[in-house]
PDB file with SEQRES, HELIX, SHEET and CRYST1 records, atoms N, CA, C and O in Angstrom:
SEQRES   1 A   88  MET ARG ARG ASN PRO ALA LYS ARG ILE LEU PRO LEU LEU          
SEQRES   2 A   88  LEU LEU ALA PRO LEU LEU ALA GLY CYS LEU GLU ARG GLY          
SEQRES   3 A   88  GLN PRO THR MET ALA ASP THR GLY GLY ASP ASP ASP ALA          
SEQRES   4 A   88  PHE CYS ALA ARG SER HIS ALA ALA GLY SER PRO ASP TYR          
SEQRES   5 A   88  VAL ASN CYS ARG LYS ASP ARG ASP VAL GLN ARG ALA ASN          
SEQRES   6 A   88  ALA ASN SER ARG ILE ASP LYS ARG GLN ARG ASN LEU GLY          
SEQRES   7 A   88  GLU TYR MET LEU ASN ASN PRO THR ARG PRO                      
HELIX    1 AA1 ALA A    6  ALA A   20  1                                  15    
HELIX    2 AA2 GLY A   21  GLY A   26  5                                   6    
HELIX    3 AA3 GLY A   34  SER A   44  1                                  11    
HELIX    4 AA4 PRO A   50  ASN A   83  1                                  34    
CRYST1    1.000    1.000    1.000  90.00  90.00  90.00 P 1           1          
ATOM      1  N   MET A   1    -115.639  24.135  41.343  1.00  0.00           N  
ATOM      2  CA  MET A   1    -114.672  24.851  40.744  1.00  0.00           C  
ATOM      3  C   MET A   1    -114.480  26.288  41.283  1.00  0.00           C  
ATOM      4  O   MET A   1    -115.473  26.965  41.553  1.00  0.00           O  
ATOM      5  N   ARG A   2    -113.240  26.763  41.445  1.00  0.00           N  
ATOM      6  CA  ARG A   2    -112.948  28.067  41.769  1.00  0.00           C  
ATOM      7  C   ARG A   2    -112.742  28.999  40.671  1.00  0.00           C  
ATOM      8  O   ARG A   2    -112.063  28.643  39.709  1.00  0.00           O  
ATOM      9  N   ARG A   3    -113.282  30.205  40.723  1.00  0.00           N  
ATOM     10  CA  ARG A   3    -113.165  31.182  39.618  1.00  0.00           C  
ATOM     11  C   ARG A   3    -112.085  32.083  40.040  1.00  0.00           C  
ATOM     12  O   ARG A   3    -111.818  32.233  41.232  1.00  0.00           O  
ATOM     13  N   ASN A   4    -111.436  32.705  39.071  1.00  0.00           N  
ATOM     14  CA  ASN A   4    -110.350  33.545  39.294  1.00  0.00           C  
ATOM     15  C   ASN A   4    -110.936  34.975  39.192  1.00  0.00           C  
ATOM     16  O   ASN A   4    -111.420  35.376  38.134  1.00  0.00           O  
ATOM     17  N   PRO A   5    -110.882  35.770  40.356  1.00  0.00           N  
ATOM     18  CA  PRO A   5    -111.435  37.135  40.241  1.00  0.00           C  
ATOM     19  C   PRO A   5    -110.533  38.008  39.451  1.00  0.00           C  
ATOM     20  O   PRO A   5    -110.989  39.088  39.074  1.00  0.00           O  
ATOM     21  N   ALA A   6    -109.342  37.691  39.156  1.00  0.00           N  
ATOM     22  CA  ALA A   6    -108.482  38.546  38.446  1.00  0.00           C  
ATOM     23  C   ALA A   6    -108.947  38.790  36.992  1.00  0.00           C  
ATOM     24  O   ALA A   6    -108.713  39.856  36.422  1.00  0.00           O  
ATOM     25  N   LYS A   7    -109.567  37.839  36.449  1.00  0.00           N  
ATOM     26  CA  LYS A   7    -110.080  37.890  35.043  1.00  0.00           C  
ATOM     27  C   LYS A   7    -111.229  38.792  34.995  1.00  0.00           C  
ATOM     28  O   LYS A   7    -111.516  39.243  33.886  1.00  0.00           O  
ATOM     29  N   ARG A   8    -111.926  39.131  35.986  1.00  0.00           N  
ATOM     30  CA  ARG A   8    -113.015  40.011  36.034  1.00  0.00           C  
ATOM     31  C   ARG A   8    -112.375  41.508  36.294  1.00  0.00           C  
ATOM     32  O   ARG A   8    -112.805  42.490  35.688  1.00  0.00           O  
ATOM     33  N   ILE A   9    -111.445  41.575  37.130  1.00  0.00           N  
ATOM     34  CA  ILE A   9    -110.974  42.849  37.614  1.00  0.00           C  
ATOM     35  C   ILE A   9    -109.988  43.558  36.613  1.00  0.00           C  
ATOM     36  O   ILE A   9    -109.903  44.784  36.527  1.00  0.00           O  
ATOM     37  N   LEU A  10    -109.252  42.673  35.866  1.00  0.00           N  
ATOM     38  CA  LEU A  10    -108.317  43.119  34.833  1.00  0.00           C  
ATOM     39  C   LEU A  10    -108.854  44.036  33.810  1.00  0.00           C  
ATOM     40  O   LEU A  10    -108.283  45.101  33.573  1.00  0.00           O  
ATOM     41  N   PRO A  11    -109.975  43.655  33.165  1.00  0.00           N  
ATOM     42  CA  PRO A  11    -110.533  44.601  32.143  1.00  0.00           C  
ATOM     43  C   PRO A  11    -111.027  45.767  32.721  1.00  0.00           C  
ATOM     44  O   PRO A  11    -111.040  46.781  32.024  1.00  0.00           O  
ATOM     45  N   LEU A  12    -111.472  45.814  33.966  1.00  0.00           N  
ATOM     46  CA  LEU A  12    -111.967  47.126  34.590  1.00  0.00           C  
ATOM     47  C   LEU A  12    -110.768  47.914  34.851  1.00  0.00           C  
ATOM     48  O   LEU A  12    -110.870  49.135  34.730  1.00  0.00           O  
ATOM     49  N   LEU A  13    -109.718  47.440  35.169  1.00  0.00           N  
ATOM     50  CA  LEU A  13    -108.350  48.272  35.520  1.00  0.00           C  
ATOM     51  C   LEU A  13    -107.983  48.760  34.155  1.00  0.00           C  
ATOM     52  O   LEU A  13    -107.637  49.939  34.077  1.00  0.00           O  
ATOM     53  N   LEU A  14    -108.005  48.077  33.131  1.00  0.00           N  
ATOM     54  CA  LEU A  14    -107.523  48.587  31.729  1.00  0.00           C  
ATOM     55  C   LEU A  14    -108.454  49.683  31.193  1.00  0.00           C  
ATOM     56  O   LEU A  14    -108.048  50.557  30.426  1.00  0.00           O  
ATOM     57  N   LEU A  15    -109.723  49.601  31.631  1.00  0.00           N  
ATOM     58  CA  LEU A  15    -110.742  50.428  31.010  1.00  0.00           C  
ATOM     59  C   LEU A  15    -110.803  51.773  31.796  1.00  0.00           C  
ATOM     60  O   LEU A  15    -111.167  52.785  31.197  1.00  0.00           O  
ATOM     61  N   ALA A  16    -110.469  51.823  33.083  1.00  0.00           N  
ATOM     62  CA  ALA A  16    -110.569  52.888  33.916  1.00  0.00           C  
ATOM     63  C   ALA A  16    -109.810  54.098  33.443  1.00  0.00           C  
ATOM     64  O   ALA A  16    -110.432  55.159  33.485  1.00  0.00           O  
ATOM     65  N   PRO A  17    -108.598  54.119  33.009  1.00  0.00           N  
ATOM     66  CA  PRO A  17    -107.885  55.286  32.457  1.00  0.00           C  
ATOM     67  C   PRO A  17    -108.583  55.927  31.322  1.00  0.00           C  
ATOM     68  O   PRO A  17    -108.577  57.147  31.163  1.00  0.00           O  
ATOM     69  N   LEU A  18    -109.217  55.055  30.491  1.00  0.00           N  
ATOM     70  CA  LEU A  18    -109.849  55.607  29.246  1.00  0.00           C  
ATOM     71  C   LEU A  18    -111.091  56.365  29.641  1.00  0.00           C  
ATOM     72  O   LEU A  18    -111.414  57.392  29.043  1.00  0.00           O  
ATOM     73  N   LEU A  19    -111.855  55.826  30.730  1.00  0.00           N  
ATOM     74  CA  LEU A  19    -112.919  56.580  31.185  1.00  0.00           C  
ATOM     75  C   LEU A  19    -112.664  57.821  31.946  1.00  0.00           C  
ATOM     76  O   LEU A  19    -113.487  58.735  32.008  1.00  0.00           O  
ATOM     77  N   ALA A  20    -111.538  57.838  32.509  1.00  0.00           N  
ATOM     78  CA  ALA A  20    -111.169  59.066  33.361  1.00  0.00           C  
ATOM     79  C   ALA A  20    -110.970  60.226  32.372  1.00  0.00           C  
ATOM     80  O   ALA A  20    -111.217  61.348  32.816  1.00  0.00           O  
ATOM     81  N   GLY A  21    -110.604  60.134  31.234  1.00  0.00           N  
ATOM     82  CA  GLY A  21    -110.449  61.175  30.337  1.00  0.00           C  
ATOM     83  C   GLY A  21    -111.791  61.939  30.008  1.00  0.00           C  
ATOM     84  O   GLY A  21    -111.789  63.109  29.627  1.00  0.00           O  
ATOM     85  N   CYS A  22    -112.874  61.233  30.173  1.00  0.00           N  
ATOM     86  CA  CYS A  22    -114.283  61.847  29.944  1.00  0.00           C  
ATOM     87  C   CYS A  22    -114.578  62.870  31.118  1.00  0.00           C  
ATOM     88  O   CYS A  22    -115.509  63.671  31.029  1.00  0.00           O  
ATOM     89  N   LEU A  23    -113.791  62.813  32.161  1.00  0.00           N  
ATOM     90  CA  LEU A  23    -114.269  63.595  33.290  1.00  0.00           C  
ATOM     91  C   LEU A  23    -113.438  64.875  33.374  1.00  0.00           C  
ATOM     92  O   LEU A  23    -113.414  65.547  34.404  1.00  0.00           O  
ATOM     93  N   GLU A  24    -112.766  65.196  32.287  1.00  0.00           N  
ATOM     94  CA  GLU A  24    -111.848  66.424  32.232  1.00  0.00           C  
ATOM     95  C   GLU A  24    -112.692  67.646  32.461  1.00  0.00           C  
ATOM     96  O   GLU A  24    -113.650  67.918  31.738  1.00  0.00           O  
ATOM     97  N   ARG A  25    -112.298  68.401  33.523  1.00  0.00           N  
ATOM     98  CA  ARG A  25    -112.929  69.556  33.915  1.00  0.00           C  
ATOM     99  C   ARG A  25    -114.450  69.448  34.110  1.00  0.00           C  
ATOM    100  O   ARG A  25    -115.133  70.472  34.116  1.00  0.00           O  
ATOM    101  N   GLY A  26    -114.963  68.304  34.260  1.00  0.00           N  
ATOM    102  CA  GLY A  26    -116.306  68.159  34.421  1.00  0.00           C  
ATOM    103  C   GLY A  26    -117.258  68.562  33.260  1.00  0.00           C  
ATOM    104  O   GLY A  26    -118.440  68.825  33.483  1.00  0.00           O  
ATOM    105  N   GLN A  27    -116.725  68.603  32.041  1.00  0.00           N  
ATOM    106  CA  GLN A  27    -117.528  69.136  30.923  1.00  0.00           C  
ATOM    107  C   GLN A  27    -117.672  67.883  29.945  1.00  0.00           C  
ATOM    108  O   GLN A  27    -116.797  67.027  29.819  1.00  0.00           O  
ATOM    109  N   PRO A  28    -118.826  67.888  29.308  1.00  0.00           N  
ATOM    110  CA  PRO A  28    -119.011  66.686  28.272  1.00  0.00           C  
ATOM    111  C   PRO A  28    -118.105  66.993  27.134  1.00  0.00           C  
ATOM    112  O   PRO A  28    -117.990  68.137  26.694  1.00  0.00           O  
ATOM    113  N   THR A  29    -117.453  65.951  26.652  1.00  0.00           N  
ATOM    114  CA  THR A  29    -116.476  66.151  25.554  1.00  0.00           C  
ATOM    115  C   THR A  29    -117.066  66.047  24.200  1.00  0.00           C  
ATOM    116  O   THR A  29    -116.479  66.637  23.293  1.00  0.00           O  
ATOM    117  N   MET A  30    -118.122  65.394  23.939  1.00  0.00           N  
ATOM    118  CA  MET A  30    -118.630  65.319  22.593  1.00  0.00           C  
ATOM    119  C   MET A  30    -120.025  65.916  22.530  1.00  0.00           C  
ATOM    120  O   MET A  30    -120.668  65.609  21.526  1.00  0.00           O  
ATOM    121  N   ALA A  31    -120.579  66.664  23.360  1.00  0.00           N  
ATOM    122  CA  ALA A  31    -121.856  67.153  23.373  1.00  0.00           C  
ATOM    123  C   ALA A  31    -121.898  68.613  22.906  1.00  0.00           C  
ATOM    124  O   ALA A  31    -121.008  69.394  23.244  1.00  0.00           O  
ATOM    125  N   ASP A  32    -122.900  68.977  22.151  1.00  0.00           N  
ATOM    126  CA  ASP A  32    -123.108  70.291  21.665  1.00  0.00           C  
ATOM    127  C   ASP A  32    -123.933  71.009  22.616  1.00  0.00           C  
ATOM    128  O   ASP A  32    -125.038  70.532  22.870  1.00  0.00           O  
ATOM    129  N   THR A  33    -123.536  72.175  23.229  1.00  0.00           N  
ATOM    130  CA  THR A  33    -124.336  72.885  24.141  1.00  0.00           C  
ATOM    131  C   THR A  33    -125.247  74.044  23.455  1.00  0.00           C  
ATOM    132  O   THR A  33    -125.960  74.817  24.096  1.00  0.00           O  
ATOM    133  N   GLY A  34    -125.111  74.032  22.142  1.00  0.00           N  
ATOM    134  CA  GLY A  34    -125.825  75.072  21.395  1.00  0.00           C  
ATOM    135  C   GLY A  34    -127.332  74.990  21.655  1.00  0.00           C  
ATOM    136  O   GLY A  34    -127.982  76.034  21.604  1.00  0.00           O  
ATOM    137  N   GLY A  35    -127.875  73.943  21.902  1.00  0.00           N  
ATOM    138  CA  GLY A  35    -129.278  73.680  22.056  1.00  0.00           C  
ATOM    139  C   GLY A  35    -129.790  74.600  23.252  1.00  0.00           C  
ATOM    140  O   GLY A  35    -130.827  75.260  23.171  1.00  0.00           O  
ATOM    141  N   ASP A  36    -129.004  74.580  24.313  1.00  0.00           N  
ATOM    142  CA  ASP A  36    -129.397  75.344  25.511  1.00  0.00           C  
ATOM    143  C   ASP A  36    -129.485  76.809  25.248  1.00  0.00           C  
ATOM    144  O   ASP A  36    -130.394  77.494  25.717  1.00  0.00           O  
ATOM    145  N   ASP A  37    -128.496  77.302  24.466  1.00  0.00           N  
ATOM    146  CA  ASP A  37    -128.466  78.688  24.226  1.00  0.00           C  
ATOM    147  C   ASP A  37    -129.710  78.990  23.179  1.00  0.00           C  
ATOM    148  O   ASP A  37    -130.310  80.065  23.182  1.00  0.00           O  
ATOM    149  N   ASP A  38    -129.956  78.109  22.457  1.00  0.00           N  
ATOM    150  CA  ASP A  38    -131.147  78.324  21.443  1.00  0.00           C  
ATOM    151  C   ASP A  38    -132.423  78.495  22.202  1.00  0.00           C  
ATOM    152  O   ASP A  38    -133.219  79.405  21.968  1.00  0.00           O  
ATOM    153  N   ALA A  39    -132.598  77.505  23.198  1.00  0.00           N  
ATOM    154  CA  ALA A  39    -133.811  77.541  24.024  1.00  0.00           C  
ATOM    155  C   ALA A  39    -133.872  78.727  24.883  1.00  0.00           C  
ATOM    156  O   ALA A  39    -134.952  79.259  25.138  1.00  0.00           O  
ATOM    157  N   PHE A  40    -132.698  79.187  25.363  1.00  0.00           N  
ATOM    158  CA  PHE A  40    -132.690  80.413  26.232  1.00  0.00           C  
ATOM    159  C   PHE A  40    -133.051  81.646  25.437  1.00  0.00           C  
ATOM    160  O   PHE A  40    -133.885  82.439  25.874  1.00  0.00           O  
ATOM    161  N   CYS A  41    -132.440  81.827  24.278  1.00  0.00           N  
ATOM    162  CA  CYS A  41    -132.684  82.974  23.410  1.00  0.00           C  
ATOM    163  C   CYS A  41    -134.019  82.959  22.848  1.00  0.00           C  
ATOM    164  O   CYS A  41    -134.615  84.017  22.648  1.00  0.00           O  
ATOM    165  N   ALA A  42    -134.586  81.706  22.549  1.00  0.00           N  
ATOM    166  CA  ALA A  42    -135.872  81.806  21.925  1.00  0.00           C  
ATOM    167  C   ALA A  42    -137.059  82.033  22.859  1.00  0.00           C  
ATOM    168  O   ALA A  42    -138.186  82.322  22.456  1.00  0.00           O  
ATOM    169  N   ARG A  43    -136.736  81.889  24.056  1.00  0.00           N  
ATOM    170  CA  ARG A  43    -137.919  82.233  25.163  1.00  0.00           C  
ATOM    171  C   ARG A  43    -138.211  83.715  25.035  1.00  0.00           C  
ATOM    172  O   ARG A  43    -139.363  84.140  25.117  1.00  0.00           O  
ATOM    173  N   SER A  44    -137.147  84.511  24.830  1.00  0.00           N  
ATOM    174  CA  SER A  44    -137.448  85.938  24.917  1.00  0.00           C  
ATOM    175  C   SER A  44    -137.366  86.740  23.648  1.00  0.00           C  
ATOM    176  O   SER A  44    -137.715  87.920  23.623  1.00  0.00           O  
ATOM    177  N   HIS A  45    -136.855  86.035  22.480  1.00  0.00           N  
ATOM    178  CA  HIS A  45    -136.762  86.670  21.226  1.00  0.00           C  
ATOM    179  C   HIS A  45    -137.247  85.729  20.119  1.00  0.00           C  
ATOM    180  O   HIS A  45    -137.114  84.513  20.251  1.00  0.00           O  
ATOM    181  N   ALA A  46    -137.808  86.273  19.027  1.00  0.00           N  
ATOM    182  CA  ALA A  46    -138.263  85.501  17.974  1.00  0.00           C  
ATOM    183  C   ALA A  46    -136.955  85.041  17.135  1.00  0.00           C  
ATOM    184  O   ALA A  46    -136.076  85.843  16.817  1.00  0.00           O  
ATOM    185  N   ALA A  47    -136.921  83.665  16.810  1.00  0.00           N  
ATOM    186  CA  ALA A  47    -135.750  83.133  16.130  1.00  0.00           C  
ATOM    187  C   ALA A  47    -135.565  83.869  14.775  1.00  0.00           C  
ATOM    188  O   ALA A  47    -136.480  84.063  13.975  1.00  0.00           O  
ATOM    189  N   GLY A  48    -134.327  84.239  14.618  1.00  0.00           N  
ATOM    190  CA  GLY A  48    -133.907  84.972  13.367  1.00  0.00           C  
ATOM    191  C   GLY A  48    -133.993  86.512  13.574  1.00  0.00           C  
ATOM    192  O   GLY A  48    -133.547  87.216  12.668  1.00  0.00           O  
ATOM    193  N   SER A  49    -134.475  87.050  14.578  1.00  0.00           N  
ATOM    194  CA  SER A  49    -134.546  88.462  14.720  1.00  0.00           C  
ATOM    195  C   SER A  49    -133.138  88.944  15.225  1.00  0.00           C  
ATOM    196  O   SER A  49    -132.343  88.176  15.766  1.00  0.00           O  
ATOM    197  N   PRO A  50    -132.914  90.162  15.025  1.00  0.00           N  
ATOM    198  CA  PRO A  50    -131.577  90.712  15.406  1.00  0.00           C  
ATOM    199  C   PRO A  50    -131.372  90.614  17.007  1.00  0.00           C  
ATOM    200  O   PRO A  50    -130.243  90.453  17.471  1.00  0.00           O  
ATOM    201  N   ASP A  51    -132.417  90.710  17.760  1.00  0.00           N  
ATOM    202  CA  ASP A  51    -132.334  90.504  19.169  1.00  0.00           C  
ATOM    203  C   ASP A  51    -131.909  89.018  19.488  1.00  0.00           C  
ATOM    204  O   ASP A  51    -131.116  88.786  20.401  1.00  0.00           O  
ATOM    205  N   TYR A  52    -132.435  88.061  18.744  1.00  0.00           N  
ATOM    206  CA  TYR A  52    -132.069  86.739  18.933  1.00  0.00           C  
ATOM    207  C   TYR A  52    -130.635  86.447  18.532  1.00  0.00           C  
ATOM    208  O   TYR A  52    -129.952  85.648  19.173  1.00  0.00           O  
ATOM    209  N   VAL A  53    -130.196  87.077  17.501  1.00  0.00           N  
ATOM    210  CA  VAL A  53    -128.819  86.931  17.092  1.00  0.00           C  
ATOM    211  C   VAL A  53    -127.834  87.474  18.106  1.00  0.00           C  
ATOM    212  O   VAL A  53    -126.821  86.869  18.457  1.00  0.00           O  
ATOM    213  N   ASN A  54    -128.219  88.690  18.558  1.00  0.00           N  
ATOM    214  CA  ASN A  54    -127.401  89.351  19.562  1.00  0.00           C  
ATOM    215  C   ASN A  54    -127.312  88.501  20.906  1.00  0.00           C  
ATOM    216  O   ASN A  54    -126.261  88.393  21.537  1.00  0.00           O  
ATOM    217  N   CYS A  55    -128.507  87.909  21.283  1.00  0.00           N  
ATOM    218  CA  CYS A  55    -128.514  86.987  22.475  1.00  0.00           C  
ATOM    219  C   CYS A  55    -127.692  85.882  22.313  1.00  0.00           C  
ATOM    220  O   CYS A  55    -126.941  85.587  23.242  1.00  0.00           O  
ATOM    221  N   ARG A  56    -127.699  85.144  21.187  1.00  0.00           N  
ATOM    222  CA  ARG A  56    -126.719  84.103  20.803  1.00  0.00           C  
ATOM    223  C   ARG A  56    -125.252  84.477  20.887  1.00  0.00           C  
ATOM    224  O   ARG A  56    -124.430  83.747  21.442  1.00  0.00           O  
ATOM    225  N   LYS A  57    -124.950  85.622  20.326  1.00  0.00           N  
ATOM    226  CA  LYS A  57    -123.533  86.099  20.376  1.00  0.00           C  
ATOM    227  C   LYS A  57    -123.100  86.401  21.731  1.00  0.00           C  
ATOM    228  O   LYS A  57    -121.970  86.117  22.129  1.00  0.00           O  
ATOM    229  N   ASP A  58    -124.026  87.003  22.481  1.00  0.00           N  
ATOM    230  CA  ASP A  58    -123.690  87.310  23.973  1.00  0.00           C  
ATOM    231  C   ASP A  58    -123.337  85.975  24.710  1.00  0.00           C  
ATOM    232  O   ASP A  58    -122.350  85.875  25.439  1.00  0.00           O  
ATOM    233  N   ARG A  59    -124.214  84.964  24.466  1.00  0.00           N  
ATOM    234  CA  ARG A  59    -124.034  83.621  25.198  1.00  0.00           C  
ATOM    235  C   ARG A  59    -122.679  82.987  24.750  1.00  0.00           C  
ATOM    236  O   ARG A  59    -121.931  82.397  25.530  1.00  0.00           O  
ATOM    237  N   ASP A  60    -122.435  83.166  23.415  1.00  0.00           N  
ATOM    238  CA  ASP A  60    -121.094  82.664  23.025  1.00  0.00           C  
ATOM    239  C   ASP A  60    -119.846  83.331  23.645  1.00  0.00           C  
ATOM    240  O   ASP A  60    -118.847  82.702  23.993  1.00  0.00           O  
ATOM    241  N   VAL A  61    -120.003  84.654  23.748  1.00  0.00           N  
ATOM    242  CA  VAL A  61    -118.897  85.492  24.411  1.00  0.00           C  
ATOM    243  C   VAL A  61    -118.738  85.103  25.891  1.00  0.00           C  
ATOM    244  O   VAL A  61    -117.627  84.937  26.395  1.00  0.00           O  
ATOM    245  N   GLN A  62    -119.941  84.958  26.594  1.00  0.00           N  
ATOM    246  CA  GLN A  62    -120.004  84.601  27.951  1.00  0.00           C  
ATOM    247  C   GLN A  62    -119.233  83.169  28.209  1.00  0.00           C  
ATOM    248  O   GLN A  62    -118.414  83.014  29.115  1.00  0.00           O  
ATOM    249  N   ARG A  63    -119.599  82.208  27.329  1.00  0.00           N  
ATOM    250  CA  ARG A  63    -118.977  80.838  27.467  1.00  0.00           C  
ATOM    251  C   ARG A  63    -117.509  80.853  27.126  1.00  0.00           C  
ATOM    252  O   ARG A  63    -116.719  80.122  27.725  1.00  0.00           O  
ATOM    253  N   ALA A  64    -117.136  81.677  26.173  1.00  0.00           N  
ATOM    254  CA  ALA A  64    -115.661  81.741  25.773  1.00  0.00           C  
ATOM    255  C   ALA A  64    -114.941  82.384  27.026  1.00  0.00           C  
ATOM    256  O   ALA A  64    -113.911  81.863  27.453  1.00  0.00           O  
ATOM    257  N   ASN A  65    -115.483  83.522  27.623  1.00  0.00           N  
ATOM    258  CA  ASN A  65    -114.895  84.119  28.775  1.00  0.00           C  
ATOM    259  C   ASN A  65    -114.747  83.153  30.043  1.00  0.00           C  
ATOM    260  O   ASN A  65    -113.790  83.137  30.817  1.00  0.00           O  
ATOM    261  N   ALA A  66    -115.868  82.367  30.093  1.00  0.00           N  
ATOM    262  CA  ALA A  66    -115.691  81.398  31.220  1.00  0.00           C  
ATOM    263  C   ALA A  66    -114.690  80.448  31.039  1.00  0.00           C  
ATOM    264  O   ALA A  66    -114.003  80.101  32.000  1.00  0.00           O  
ATOM    265  N   ASN A  67    -114.498  79.917  29.763  1.00  0.00           N  
ATOM    266  CA  ASN A  67    -113.554  78.932  29.448  1.00  0.00           C  
ATOM    267  C   ASN A  67    -112.118  79.483  29.639  1.00  0.00           C  
ATOM    268  O   ASN A  67    -111.238  78.793  30.154  1.00  0.00           O  
ATOM    269  N   SER A  68    -111.923  80.684  29.230  1.00  0.00           N  
ATOM    270  CA  SER A  68    -110.551  81.466  29.326  1.00  0.00           C  
ATOM    271  C   SER A  68    -110.188  81.637  30.829  1.00  0.00           C  
ATOM    272  O   SER A  68    -109.026  81.613  31.234  1.00  0.00           O  
ATOM    273  N   ARG A  69    -111.305  81.817  31.642  1.00  0.00           N  
ATOM    274  CA  ARG A  69    -110.966  81.997  33.080  1.00  0.00           C  
ATOM    275  C   ARG A  69    -110.635  80.651  33.659  1.00  0.00           C  
ATOM    276  O   ARG A  69    -109.714  80.591  34.473  1.00  0.00           O  
ATOM    277  N   ILE A  70    -111.302  79.550  33.318  1.00  0.00           N  
ATOM    278  CA  ILE A  70    -110.827  78.340  33.834  1.00  0.00           C  
ATOM    279  C   ILE A  70    -109.573  77.953  33.373  1.00  0.00           C  
ATOM    280  O   ILE A  70    -108.788  77.446  34.174  1.00  0.00           O  
ATOM    281  N   ASP A  71    -109.204  78.138  31.996  1.00  0.00           N  
ATOM    282  CA  ASP A  71    -107.870  77.814  31.586  1.00  0.00           C  
ATOM    283  C   ASP A  71    -106.760  78.621  32.297  1.00  0.00           C  
ATOM    284  O   ASP A  71    -105.656  78.139  32.551  1.00  0.00           O  
ATOM    285  N   LYS A  72    -107.129  79.873  32.597  1.00  0.00           N  
ATOM    286  CA  LYS A  72    -106.117  80.734  33.231  1.00  0.00           C  
ATOM    287  C   LYS A  72    -105.846  80.342  34.764  1.00  0.00           C  
ATOM    288  O   LYS A  72    -104.750  80.492  35.304  1.00  0.00           O  
ATOM    289  N   ARG A  73    -106.929  79.845  35.364  1.00  0.00           N  
ATOM    290  CA  ARG A  73    -106.787  79.351  36.675  1.00  0.00           C  
ATOM    291  C   ARG A  73    -105.967  78.111  36.707  1.00  0.00           C  
ATOM    292  O   ARG A  73    -105.170  77.920  37.626  1.00  0.00           O  
ATOM    293  N   GLN A  74    -106.142  77.223  35.692  1.00  0.00           N  
ATOM    294  CA  GLN A  74    -105.377  76.043  35.633  1.00  0.00           C  
ATOM    295  C   GLN A  74    -103.906  76.221  35.374  1.00  0.00           C  
ATOM    296  O   GLN A  74    -103.034  75.526  35.895  1.00  0.00           O  
ATOM    297  N   ARG A  75    -103.691  77.222  34.514  1.00  0.00           N  
ATOM    298  CA  ARG A  75    -102.211  77.637  34.266  1.00  0.00           C  
ATOM    299  C   ARG A  75    -101.522  78.162  35.412  1.00  0.00           C  
ATOM    300  O   ARG A  75    -100.381  77.828  35.731  1.00  0.00           O  
ATOM    301  N   ASN A  76    -102.357  79.127  36.125  1.00  0.00           N  
ATOM    302  CA  ASN A  76    -101.741  79.686  37.358  1.00  0.00           C  
ATOM    303  C   ASN A  76    -101.538  78.572  38.532  1.00  0.00           C  
ATOM    304  O   ASN A  76    -100.604  78.694  39.324  1.00  0.00           O  
ATOM    305  N   LEU A  77    -102.384  77.559  38.605  1.00  0.00           N  
ATOM    306  CA  LEU A  77    -102.116  76.559  39.529  1.00  0.00           C  
ATOM    307  C   LEU A  77    -100.825  75.751  39.114  1.00  0.00           C  
ATOM    308  O   LEU A  77     -99.985  75.399  39.942  1.00  0.00           O  
ATOM    309  N   GLY A  78    -100.743  75.507  37.865  1.00  0.00           N  
ATOM    310  CA  GLY A  78     -99.522  74.759  37.430  1.00  0.00           C  
ATOM    311  C   GLY A  78     -98.227  75.538  37.696  1.00  0.00           C  
ATOM    312  O   GLY A  78     -97.231  74.978  38.153  1.00  0.00           O  
ATOM    313  N   GLU A  79     -98.266  76.761  37.419  1.00  0.00           N  
ATOM    314  CA  GLU A  79     -97.088  77.678  37.625  1.00  0.00           C  
ATOM    315  C   GLU A  79     -96.740  77.802  39.121  1.00  0.00           C  
ATOM    316  O   GLU A  79     -95.570  77.848  39.501  1.00  0.00           O  
ATOM    317  N   TYR A  80     -97.849  77.858  40.000  1.00  0.00           N  
ATOM    318  CA  TYR A  80     -97.696  77.908  41.444  1.00  0.00           C  
ATOM    319  C   TYR A  80     -97.022  76.506  41.873  1.00  0.00           C  
ATOM    320  O   TYR A  80     -96.122  76.499  42.713  1.00  0.00           O  
ATOM    321  N   MET A  81     -97.416  75.499  41.359  1.00  0.00           N  
ATOM    322  CA  MET A  81     -97.034  74.181  41.796  1.00  0.00           C  
ATOM    323  C   MET A  81     -95.564  73.977  41.411  1.00  0.00           C  
ATOM    324  O   MET A  81     -94.799  73.337  42.133  1.00  0.00           O  
ATOM    325  N   LEU A  82     -95.170  74.569  40.194  1.00  0.00           N  
ATOM    326  CA  LEU A  82     -93.745  74.463  39.676  1.00  0.00           C  
ATOM    327  C   LEU A  82     -92.885  75.341  40.545  1.00  0.00           C  
ATOM    328  O   LEU A  82     -91.769  74.938  40.873  1.00  0.00           O  
ATOM    329  N   ASN A  83     -93.355  76.580  40.963  1.00  0.00           N  
ATOM    330  CA  ASN A  83     -92.507  77.489  41.468  1.00  0.00           C  
ATOM    331  C   ASN A  83     -92.414  77.339  43.021  1.00  0.00           C  
ATOM    332  O   ASN A  83     -91.472  77.839  43.635  1.00  0.00           O  
ATOM    333  N   ASN A  84     -93.422  76.632  43.652  1.00  0.00           N  
ATOM    334  CA  ASN A  84     -93.437  76.418  45.059  1.00  0.00           C  
ATOM    335  C   ASN A  84     -93.518  74.908  45.462  1.00  0.00           C  
ATOM    336  O   ASN A  84     -94.543  74.438  45.957  1.00  0.00           O  
ATOM    337  N   PRO A  85     -92.471  74.225  45.244  1.00  0.00           N  
ATOM    338  CA  PRO A  85     -92.633  72.789  45.565  1.00  0.00           C  
ATOM    339  C   PRO A  85     -92.483  72.609  47.071  1.00  0.00           C  
ATOM    340  O   PRO A  85     -91.780  73.372  47.733  1.00  0.00           O  
ATOM    341  N   THR A  86     -93.140  71.611  47.590  1.00  0.00           N  
ATOM    342  CA  THR A  86     -93.128  71.259  48.944  1.00  0.00           C  
ATOM    343  C   THR A  86     -92.180  70.032  49.138  1.00  0.00           C  
ATOM    344  O   THR A  86     -92.117  69.078  48.362  1.00  0.00           O  
ATOM    345  N   ARG A  87     -91.506  70.179  50.199  1.00  0.00           N  
ATOM    346  CA  ARG A  87     -90.519  68.998  50.462  1.00  0.00           C  
ATOM    347  C   ARG A  87     -90.976  68.509  51.959  1.00  0.00           C  
ATOM    348  O   ARG A  87     -90.968  69.253  52.940  1.00  0.00           O  
ATOM    349  N   PRO A  88     -91.329  67.295  51.966  1.00  0.00           N  
ATOM    350  CA  PRO A  88     -91.834  66.636  53.225  1.00  0.00           C  
ATOM    351  C   PRO A  88     -90.715  66.433  54.102  1.00  0.00           C  
ATOM    352  O   PRO A  88     -90.881  65.905  55.201  1.00  0.00           O  
TER     353      PRO A  88                                                      
END                                                                             
């Protein structure tokens, strides 16, 4: 008996767009990265000390700045593509 390969490929084709959303900007979508900051700051400061709190705040600010730079680059690229269309 001959098997139909379309029955195997069709579910993969339907699932591929759903999985592609997980690759957005190469960042995990449902992961908490606070543990890395905690480990980084705990190496050099005692947990709960003012220096530890300042370290965590600085890490949060650095992450927010990095995300805003990435978002700004994405907006600039979109604006560039809208304002400079190429015609083959």
